[in-house]
C-alpha positions as a Markdown table, in Angstrom:
| # | Residue | x | y | z |
|---|---|---|---|---|
| 1 | Met | 166.1 | 81.1 | 154.7 |
| 2 | Leu | 166.2 | 78.0 | 152.6 |
| 3 | Pro | 162.4 | 77.0 | 154.0 |
| 4 | Val | 161.4 | 80.7 | 153.3 |
| 5 | Ile | 162.6 | 80.6 | 149.1 |
| 6 | Ala | 161.0 | 77.0 | 149.3 |
| 7 | Gly | 158.1 | 78.2 | 150.3 |
| 8 | Val | 157.8 | 81.0 | 147.9 |
| 9 | Ile | 158.8 | 78.4 | 145.1 |
| 10 | Gly | 155.9 | 76.7 | 146.4 |
| 11 | Val | 153.3 | 79.5 | 146.5 |
| 12 | Gly | 154.9 | 80.5 | 142.8 |
| 13 | Val | 154.1 | 77.0 | 141.6 |
| 14 | Leu | 150.7 | 76.9 | 143.2 |
| 15 | Thr | 150.0 | 80.0 | 141.5 |
| 16 | Tyr | 151.3 | 79.2 | 138.1 |
| 17 | Leu | 149.0 | 75.7 | 138.7 |
| 18 | Tyr | 146.3 | 77.4 | 139.8 |
| 19 | Asn | 146.6 | 80.2 | 137.0 |
| 20 | Glu | 147.2 | 77.3 | 134.3 |
| 21 | Thr | 144.4 | 75.4 | 135.6 |
| 22 | Lys | 142.2 | 77.9 | 135.4 |
| 23 | Ser | 143.2 | 79.1 | 131.9 |
| 24 | Asp | 142.3 | 75.6 | 130.6 |
| 25 | Tyr | 139.2 | 75.7 | 132.5 |
| 26 | Ser | 138.1 | 79.3 | 131.1 |
| 27 | Ser | 138.8 | 77.5 | 127.8 |
| 28 | Ser | 137.4 | 74.3 | 128.3 |
| 29 | Val | 134.4 | 76.2 | 129.1 |
| 30 | Asn | 134.5 | 79.0 | 126.5 |
| 31 | Asn | 135.0 | 76.2 | 123.8 |
| 32 | Tyr | 131.6 | 74.4 | 125.4 |
| 33 | Tyr | 130.0 | 77.2 | 125.0 |
| 34 | Asn | 130.7 | 77.8 | 121.3 |
| 35 | Glu | 129.9 | 74.2 | 120.6 |
| 36 | Val | 126.7 | 74.7 | 121.6 |
| 37 | Asp | 126.2 | 77.8 | 120.0 |
| 38 | Arg | 127.4 | 76.0 | 117.0 |
| 39 | Gln | 125.3 | 73.3 | 117.3 |
| 40 | Glu | 122.1 | 75.7 | 118.1 |
| 41 | Lys | 122.8 | 77.6 | 115.0 |
| 42 | Glu | 123.0 | 74.3 | 113.0 |
| 43 | Ile | 119.9 | 73.2 | 114.3 |
| 44 | Lys | 118.3 | 76.1 | 113.1 |
| 45 | Arg | 119.2 | 76.2 | 110.0 |
| 46 | Lys | 118.2 | 72.9 | 109.5 |
| 47 | Ala | 114.7 | 73.5 | 110.7 |
| 48 | Lys | 114.7 | 76.9 | 108.6 |
| 49 | Asn | 115.7 | 74.5 | 105.3 |
| 50 | Thr | 113.4 | 71.8 | 106.4 |
| 51 | Lys | 110.3 | 74.2 | 106.8 |
| 52 | Arg | 111.4 | 75.5 | 103.6 |
| 53 | Arg | 111.4 | 72.6 | 101.5 |
| 54 | Tyr | 108.0 | 72.0 | 103.1 |
| 55 | Glu | 106.8 | 74.7 | 102.2 |
| 56 | Leu | 108.0 | 74.8 | 98.6 |
| 57 | Asp | 106.8 | 71.1 | 98.1 |
| 58 | Lys | 103.4 | 72.6 | 99.2 |
| 59 | Leu | 103.4 | 75.3 | 96.7 |
| 60 | Tyr | 104.6 | 73.3 | 94.0 |
| 61 | Lys | 101.7 | 70.6 | 94.4 |
| 62 | Val | 99.2 | 73.9 | 94.4 |
| 63 | Lys | 100.9 | 74.9 | 91.3 |
| 64 | Lys | 100.1 | 71.6 | 89.6 |
| 65 | Ser | 96.9 | 71.4 | 91.1 |
| 66 | Lys | 96.3 | 75.1 | 89.7 |
| 67 | Glu | 97.8 | 74.5 | 86.0 |
| 68 | Lys | 95.5 | 71.2 | 85.7 |
| 69 | Ile | 92.4 | 73.0 | 85.9 |
| 70 | Ala | 93.7 | 76.0 | 83.5 |
| 71 | Asn | 94.6 | 72.7 | 81.3 |
| 72 | Gly | 91.1 | 72.0 | 81.9 |
| 73 | Ile | 89.8 | 75.1 | 81.3 |
| 74 | Tyr | 91.3 | 75.6 | 77.9 |
| 75 | Ser | 90.3 | 72.4 | 76.7 |
| 76 | Gln | 86.7 | 73.6 | 77.5 |
| 77 | Ile | 87.4 | 77.0 | 75.7 |
| 78 | Lys | 88.7 | 74.7 | 72.3 |
| 79 | Ser | 85.4 | 72.9 | 72.7 |
| 80 | Ala | 83.2 | 75.9 | 73.1 |
| 81 | Lys | 85.2 | 77.6 | 69.7 |
| 82 | Arg | 84.8 | 74.5 | 67.9 |
| 83 | Glu | 81.0 | 74.4 | 68.6 |
| 84 | Leu | 81.0 | 77.8 | 67.9 |
| 85 | Gln | 82.3 | 77.3 | 64.4 |
| 86 | Glu | 79.6 | 74.5 | 64.1 |
| 87 | Ile | 76.6 | 76.6 | 64.8 |
| 88 | Asn | 78.2 | 79.4 | 62.2 |
| 89 | Ile | 78.5 | 76.9 | 59.6 |
| 90 | Asn | 75.1 | 75.8 | 60.1 |
| 91 | Leu | 73.7 | 79.4 | 60.2 |
| 92 | Lys | 75.4 | 79.7 | 57.0 |
| 93 | Arg | 73.8 | 76.4 | 55.4 |
| 94 | Leu | 70.2 | 77.3 | 57.0 |
| 95 | Lys | 70.5 | 80.7 | 55.4 |
| 96 | Asp | 71.2 | 79.2 | 52.1 |
| 97 | Asn | 68.7 | 77.4 | 52.6 |
| 98 | Ile | 66.6 | 79.8 | 53.1 |
| 99 | Asn | 67.6 | 81.7 | 50.1 |
| 100 | Ser | 66.5 | 78.4 | 48.3 |
| 101 | Leu | 63.4 | 77.8 | 49.7 |
| 102 | Phe | 62.6 | 81.8 | 48.8 |
| 103 | Phe | 63.5 | 80.9 | 45.0 |
| 104 | Glu | 61.3 | 77.7 | 45.1 |
| 105 | Lys | 58.4 | 79.6 | 46.3 |
| 106 | Arg | 58.6 | 82.4 | 43.6 |
| 107 | Val | 58.7 | 80.0 | 40.6 |
| 108 | Ala | 55.9 | 77.7 | 41.9 |
| 109 | Gln | 53.0 | 76.8 | 40.1 |
| 110 | Thr | 50.2 | 76.9 | 43.1 |
| 111 | Arg | 48.9 | 78.5 | 45.8 |
| 112 | Glu | 49.3 | 75.2 | 48.0 |
| 113 | Glu | 53.4 | 74.8 | 47.0 |
| 114 | Lys | 53.8 | 78.5 | 47.8 |
| 115 | Ile | 52.0 | 77.6 | 51.2 |
| 116 | Ile | 53.8 | 74.5 | 51.4 |
| 117 | Ile | 56.9 | 76.6 | 51.1 |
| 118 | Gln | 56.0 | 79.4 | 53.3 |
| 119 | Glu | 55.3 | 76.6 | 56.2 |
| 120 | Gln | 59.1 | 75.2 | 55.6 |
| 121 | Ile | 60.8 | 78.5 | 55.0 |
| 122 | Asn | 58.7 | 79.2 | 58.5 |
| 123 | Ile | 60.5 | 76.1 | 60.3 |
| 124 | Val | 63.9 | 76.7 | 58.5 |
| 125 | Val | 63.5 | 80.6 | 60.1 |
| 126 | Glu | 62.9 | 79.3 | 63.6 |
| 127 | Ser | 65.2 | 77.1 | 63.3 |
| 128 | Arg | 68.0 | 79.7 | 62.4 |
| 129 | Lys | 66.8 | 81.9 | 65.6 |
| 130 | Lys | 67.3 | 79.0 | 67.7 |
| 131 | Leu | 70.9 | 78.7 | 66.4 |
| 132 | Phe | 71.5 | 82.5 | 67.1 |
| 133 | Asp | 70.5 | 82.2 | 70.4 |
| 134 | Leu | 72.5 | 79.4 | 70.7 |
| 135 | Arg | 75.2 | 81.0 | 69.3 |
| 136 | Asp | 75.2 | 84.1 | 71.5 |
| 137 | Glu | 75.1 | 81.7 | 74.6 |
| 138 | Thr | 78.5 | 80.0 | 73.3 |
| 139 | Lys | 79.8 | 83.2 | 72.9 |
| 140 | Glu | 79.0 | 84.1 | 76.8 |
| 141 | His | 80.0 | 81.0 | 77.8 |
| 142 | Ile | 83.4 | 80.8 | 76.1 |
| 143 | Ser | 83.7 | 84.5 | 77.7 |
| 144 | Thr | 83.0 | 83.8 | 81.5 |
| 145 | Ile | 85.3 | 80.3 | 80.6 |
| 146 | Tyr | 88.1 | 83.5 | 79.8 |
| 147 | Thr | 87.5 | 84.8 | 82.9 |
| 148 | Glu | 87.8 | 82.0 | 84.9 |
| 149 | Leu | 91.2 | 81.0 | 83.2 |
| 150 | Lys | 92.5 | 84.3 | 83.6 |
| 151 | Glu | 91.7 | 84.0 | 87.3 |
| 152 | Val | 93.7 | 80.6 | 87.5 |
| 153 | Asn | 96.5 | 81.9 | 85.5 |
| 154 | Gln | 96.4 | 84.7 | 88.5 |
| 155 | Glu | 97.0 | 82.8 | 90.4 |
| 156 | Ile | 99.4 | 80.2 | 88.7 |
| 157 | Ala | 101.8 | 83.7 | 88.9 |
| 158 | Glu | 101.3 | 84.5 | 92.6 |
| 159 | Ile | 101.8 | 81.3 | 93.3 |
| 160 | Lys | 105.3 | 81.1 | 91.3 |
| 161 | Lys | 106.1 | 84.8 | 93.2 |
| 162 | Asn | 105.7 | 82.7 | 96.4 |
| 163 | Ile | 108.0 | 79.7 | 95.0 |
| 164 | Lys | 110.7 | 82.5 | 93.9 |
| 165 | Trp | 110.2 | 84.1 | 97.7 |
| 166 | Val | 111.0 | 81.2 | 99.5 |
| 167 | Lys | 113.9 | 80.1 | 97.6 |
| 168 | Asn | 115.3 | 83.6 | 97.9 |
| 169 | Ser | 114.8 | 83.5 | 101.6 |
């Protein structure tokens, strides 16, 4: 009977050792797969962050470039406005000049003097017409530049939205 009891105890011990080994093996396998999953998630997270940083960097560079363009356009607008002011000042001066020439013509004594003054008036009037044309062109140019500035500013606003979206994703 002792050999039977020893056999039963031996089978019990072997079963226990088998179950422990199987449990340890299953636990090790589960730990391995959990670690692989964790590392995979970490790699994906880092890849996503790297991609996001790259996209942000690219967007910031484009934004900076667009801002430089907008600043250049704004400088053109300021310059064109100064030019427009100068044209208006010159138009006023020419008008005053015409008025004084008309006065001189009225008080002129001889026909020759009146003809010479009229020629001067004609030259000043022609110059004034050219300045009016230049003023109209300048105003049109300013309007065109403003349109360009609005477009660039809209592009910058869109880039800012994209930056915000990428930051929040």
